[in-house]
N, C-alpha and C positions, 0 to 999 in steps of 0.2 A: 332367540340367538342365543347358545353357548357363549361364556368366557372365552375366548382365546388367549393364548399366552402369545405374546408379540413379541417374542425374541425367537422363538422358533416358527423354520418354516411347517406348514404344515400337511397334513397328506388325505388329502380324503377317499373314501371309500361311497364309490357311485355307485345309487342304487340301482337298479334294469330300469325301473320308471322312470326318475328321471332322464336316461338317456331317450328313452320312448315318446317323452313327453318334448325331450328339445335336445335334435340329436349334434347337435355344436355345445353342450354341453362342456364337455371336455377339454374344450379353447379358453374358457369363462372362468377361469380360476387364479386371473393374470401368477406371480412366483410362485405357486404352492402347487405339489404333487397331486397326482391322481392315481388310488388303486384300482385295477378291477378284479372282483375274485373270477373264479372260474365258472361258478353259479352264474353270473351276473351274463358273460358269455352264452354260457348254455339257454338264459332265458329267453336272450337275441336269439338266440338259434330257433324255440320255437315260435318266437313272436316276424318272424321276416315275411310269412308267405299270409297270401292275403292281400285285396283294395282300399281296406285301409286305410286311413293318415295315420292311425300307430304304426302298419308294417311298413310305409314307407321309412317316417321315421327310424325302423329297426336297420332298414338297408341302404337307408345312409347314413349311418354311424359304421355300419361295418364294412361300407364303403372312406369311411376318414379312415378306420383303423388301418383297414389295408394299406392307402396312403403314408401311414405313418410307418409302419413297419415294414416297404416297400425297400429292398436291398438290407433289411439289418439283419447279421443272425445272430444267435442263439445270446454271446457273448453280449453282445448290445441290447440286448431285448432285457436279458436280467439286467442290465447298467441302469434300465429305463430310458424309452423315448423322448428325444427331446420334442415336444409339442409345435413352438412357434414356429417351422420354415412350412410345415404344411398348411398350417392355422393360413397365411394368406393364400393359396386357392382355394384354399374354402371361401377367405369371402368374408374371414372373419375382423372387423374394425380392430379392434386388440388383442393380439395374436396373446398367449401362452408363452411364460418361459418360465415355466415348472419343468417335470416328466411326469410318464405314464410310464406306469409299473401294471404288472401281467400277474397276478398268480402261478408262480413255478413250481413250488415245493409244498407238500401238504403241510399245515400246518397246527399244533396243538389247539384244539379247540374243544375247550373243559368249560360248557355252559352249568350254570348251575340245574340243581333236579326241580325248579318250582319251572326250569320252561322247555316242555316234554317236546319231545319229536323233533325232526332233524328236517326241516322244510331251508326255503332259499330266506327268508327270513333271520330262523335261530341260525345258518350254519353267517350269513351278511355280520349279526354280532358276534358268533364266535368270531369271527377272521376280524375282526376289529379290538376284541380282547386278547389274540395272539399279538396281532402287532403293536400294540401297547407296550408289550412286554418286548419283544424284540427290537425294534426301532423307539430307541430313547431318548434321536434329537430330533422327533415329527411330534410335532402333536395330532394323531391322530382321529380321525371326525367322517362320521356316518352320513352322507348327506345321501336325502330321501324325499319323493311328495308322500311316502306312506305316512298318514297320522298315524297307526299302530306298533310301528315300529319303534319311530321316534320315542313312543310311549315306552315301551319293553325297554330301547334302549338306555335311557333317563334310569328309569327302575331299576336297571342293573351298575346305573353308572357309569358308561357309556355316552360319549360326546357326542352328538346328533343333531342336527339342523335340515331345517325346512331348503330346499332350492331356491331360493330367492332371485336370480339373473331378470328370470321372465316379471320378476313382476314392477308393475308400470308403475305405482304410488306406492307410497307407506301408508298412506290409510286410505280410504273410500268413500273417507268423507271430502277429500283438496279435490274432488274431481269435479269438470269443471258445467256448470250449472246451465249455462247455454245461456244467463240469464241473470242483471244484473238492478238494483235497484238503485235510482239519483238521491242525489239526499233533497232534502226539499229547499234549499236558495241553489238550485245547480242553473236554475233562469238568470238569476240572478248574478255569480261570478263569470259567465260566459255572455252574458248583455253588448259587450261592446266589440267584442268576437266573433259574432254571429251575424251568421251570412244565410238567404233563407230565400228558396225560389219553387218555382214549378218546372217541372222536367214533362211531359207525357202524362198530363196526369198525375205522376207523383210530387209529393211534398217532401223537396228536400232540405239537409239545415247542414252548413258547415259548422263542425265545433272545433278550440283552438283553447287547449291548455293544458298543464303537468297531469291535473287528477283525470285526464284519459287513455294516461299511458297502460296499463292496464287491460284495455279494450280489445275485446275481438274482433276478426271479419268477421259476421252474420252474427253479434249477440246481439243477444234481444233488453230495448231497455224500460223502463218501463216508472211512473214519478206519479204520486197517488194511485188513487183505488177509484177501480168500476173504469175501466181505461180512459181517465183522464191525460193523460199521455204513454204512449207505447210507440215504440221503433225498432228498427233495427239496423243497425252501421255495415251502412253501404261499401264502404270505401276508411282504410288506414292508411292515410294516404306521407304519414309521417305518423314518429312516436307521439309529437303532441298534437296531431291534425288528424278532425275523423271527419267521412262526407254518414250522416242518418235521415232515414229513409220512413216517416210516418207508417204506418204498416197500416191494411184495409179492421176492419172487421168486422169479421165471421162470424160476430155472436143476430146480427138483426136476419132476418129473413131477407132481406133484397141479394145477400152475399152468401146463402146458403149454399154449398157445396153439395152437391148430386142429394140433396134436400138437410145436409147435415148441419145445423152448428156448433157453432165452441159454446159450453158451457161456459170458461175459465180465460186468464190471460191467459194461462200456461196452452191451454188447448189452441188458445188465437193466435199463438204464437211460430206453435205446427201447423197449423192449415197454411200461416203466411210462406216456413218455408216449405209443407209442400205443395203448397199450388206454386212459389218460383224457382221456373224454366233456370237461369243461372245457377241454381247451387244445387248441383250431380249427384251430390252425398249429405243426406238427412238420417240422422240419428233422433230417435226414440226411448225414453226410458221409465221407464217410472212405471204402479206394482198392477194387480190385475184392477182392470175397470175402469182406470184413469184414459183409456178413448185412446189404446197406438195403431192398435189395428183398425177400430172403425175411421178414424181420419185419416191414418192413409191408403184403405180402400177406397172410400169419398175422391179423395184429394187423386186417386189413381182412377176408378172411373170416369171422373170431370173432365180428365187431361186427356185419357182415351176416347172416349165414346162422342163427348162434346167440343174440347179443342183441337181433337187432332196430332196432339202433338208426337204421341210414341203411338207404337204400332197395335202389342199388349199389352196387358199386367199377366208379370211370372213371380209366384208364390212359390218362397219356399221355406224351408225351417228346418230345425237339428229332428233327425227324427235317433228313440235311444233305444238302445245304446248308439250313442255316438259313430255317424259312417263307417257303421257294417251295413252287408248286406238284408236288401230290405227282398229277395228276390224267393223268399218260400210265400210271402203273400201274395194269392192269386192275382190273376187281370194284368192290366196295361202299369204303365209306368206310377198316370195319374189314381187311379182306383188303389193301385197299390201304398201313397201318399192320404190316401182318403181318411182311415182308419189319426190321422198324426192332424188332421188340417180340420178339425170341426168347432175352431177360432173363427175360420174363414165361413163357415157355412152358418155361421149365429150371425156374423156377422151382413151376412148377402141375402140374411131375411129382413134386417135390417131397411136394408138399403133398397130393396125391393118394390120400389114405387106402385101406391096401389092406385092410381090414376087405373079407369080404364075397365077393373072388375075385377074376375076371375082369368079375363082372355087378356086383358093386359100386363097382368102382373106374369103371368105364366110367360109372354113376349116377351116382357120384358127378362123377365130369368134366362132368355133363353138365349137373348143377346147378351149379357151380361157373361153368362159363360161361357160362351164362345169366343173372348176377347180376354179370358183367365188363364192360364194356366200354370199343372202344378206343378212342379218338375223337384226332383228329389238331390240333395247335394252330393250323391254319389255320384249324380251323372255332370256336374260342373267342368270337369277337369278341361280342359280340351275348348270347351266351346267360347265364343263372342258374341257379345249379347246384345245388335242393333238398334238404338232406337227403342229401348223397351224403357219399360219400368218394376223393374224390378224390388221386391218387398220379401227382407228376411227377418221371420219370427224366430224366439228366443234364440237372440243372435247371442246372448249370455255366454252361453254352453257349447261356442265357436274359439278356440286358441287361438292365438294371432295368425301363426302359421292360417291357417283355418280361411280365417279372415280375408289376407292377403291371397290368400287362390280364391277366393270367388271375388271380392272386388274388380278384382287383375281382369276382370271376366269381362268386364265390360268396356263396351263400344261405342262408337260416335252416337251423340241421342240419346243413349242410357243413364236415366236418374234412381239410383240405388240405394232405398231406401233400409235400413236396420230398426227394428222393434227389439225391446227386453229389460229383465226388469234383477237388473246383477243381485239383489237378497232373494233370486229363484234359481242357482247352477243347481246340475242335475250332472255333471262329468266330473267323472273322481279328480283329483290332482288340481281341480281351478279352483280360485277361490276369486273376490271380488277384483283384488287388483290384478290377479294379474288374469282375466276373462278376456277373448278377443273384444267384447263388446269396450268393454274398459280401454283393448287399448289402440284402438280407433278413435274412439272420442278426443284420447290426449294428443293424438296426434293432427288429428285432422281436424285441431282446434284452432292453428291457423290457417290454412288455406282460407283462401276466398271464398270457392265455392264449392264449401262444405257447410252446414248446422247443423248445430245441436238443442236439442229442448229434455228437462226432464219435467215428466208430469205429474205433479204433486197430490192432485185427488180425484178423489174416485168419483163416476158421475154414473153406477150404474142402477144403485136404489138405493132406500133407505133404509132396506132390510141389511145390502153388502156391508152398506157405509157402519151400520150400524156393530157387525159381526167383526168389520177389521180392526175397528179400534178396541171389542170390546174380548172380543174372542184369544 
């Protein structure tokens, strides 16, 4: 972040990728002014066609700009359009009080010879340099999601910064983990206020005290090692009173889920959340090999085939490039998605029960595949899923808006499971702090019907564990 001059209202030059990423960006700069170069409008025009999320965002930007310019004459446009009045219609919580300026005349773009070419980025750099000389009453700042553009701007001494309004957290290390270790003297401090009872085979405790103010609904609690005490927050009655429940131990064979047992504390908490029909939304974060997909699939099969809680499993993931058409691939929707579903196939091999020999394995395979449907994110809009168990893999590659689009497809009786690793983001302009997965983990932590856990330990093999540590 650059150092701003506090005594000046800033003039922000928005790069095209900012508007493509967040159509409401023009309303997010409070009292500061915005400048849109003609090259940005040209790039928006080129990106408006198609069914991708980016194309939809571009069309929304065009609608916002059209509303702002509605009824304005040339003199009013030159003087700058007041942004505030339209923002209320656009549903923006804190409308801007600044003005929007367009490039209405040719600027004297004099870039150094060390910056060759006449691309869009160089045009924006030249525009910023020219404006800083014309508008001495403003601090001119480029806002871009493009790191290379910001690097070139820094080299040339032009102020530039990232668009950070979509940033969920300042530091990804502050992200909610879904788990908390209790102090060793926890029971001694709460002995007088503790109530315990049994309810439908479940063991529950009522705990009161000021030290539980930071607990969240469905947060996992543990005391000691090797499952000495593991519980989940069932109800947060007040800031200082909560009801917790002992979790099932899925590390023992008699509690195995579709033949799968938890191998560590985090996996045990994950299975408790995945098998809990009262939790409609579950997020699992973790590095490769921590068991996210296997646990989600095992819990889904157990609840679809054994308990009949859901009709079928729907599994989807982000295709790369994100949101682009998969129509060039041959076959049906499921066949088109097959190249991206290697993780599903690998885990189904583990989950196929070997009883009954080859014939039994083949029959189980057919049964499982008939109850698992592979869907593309491209075809999720407008759908409503009833009594489905939905697994969204590689969720870290989605934006907050895309996550909202998908989760709001959930109908009555549907459970939504999001899997991802925020350290492996492939989508351009997304970071660990702006990922849609980070966004939903932070926003859902207060909701009593959602759960989250961060898986810490890899459980693939000793070879994989050694490679992840040493390479």
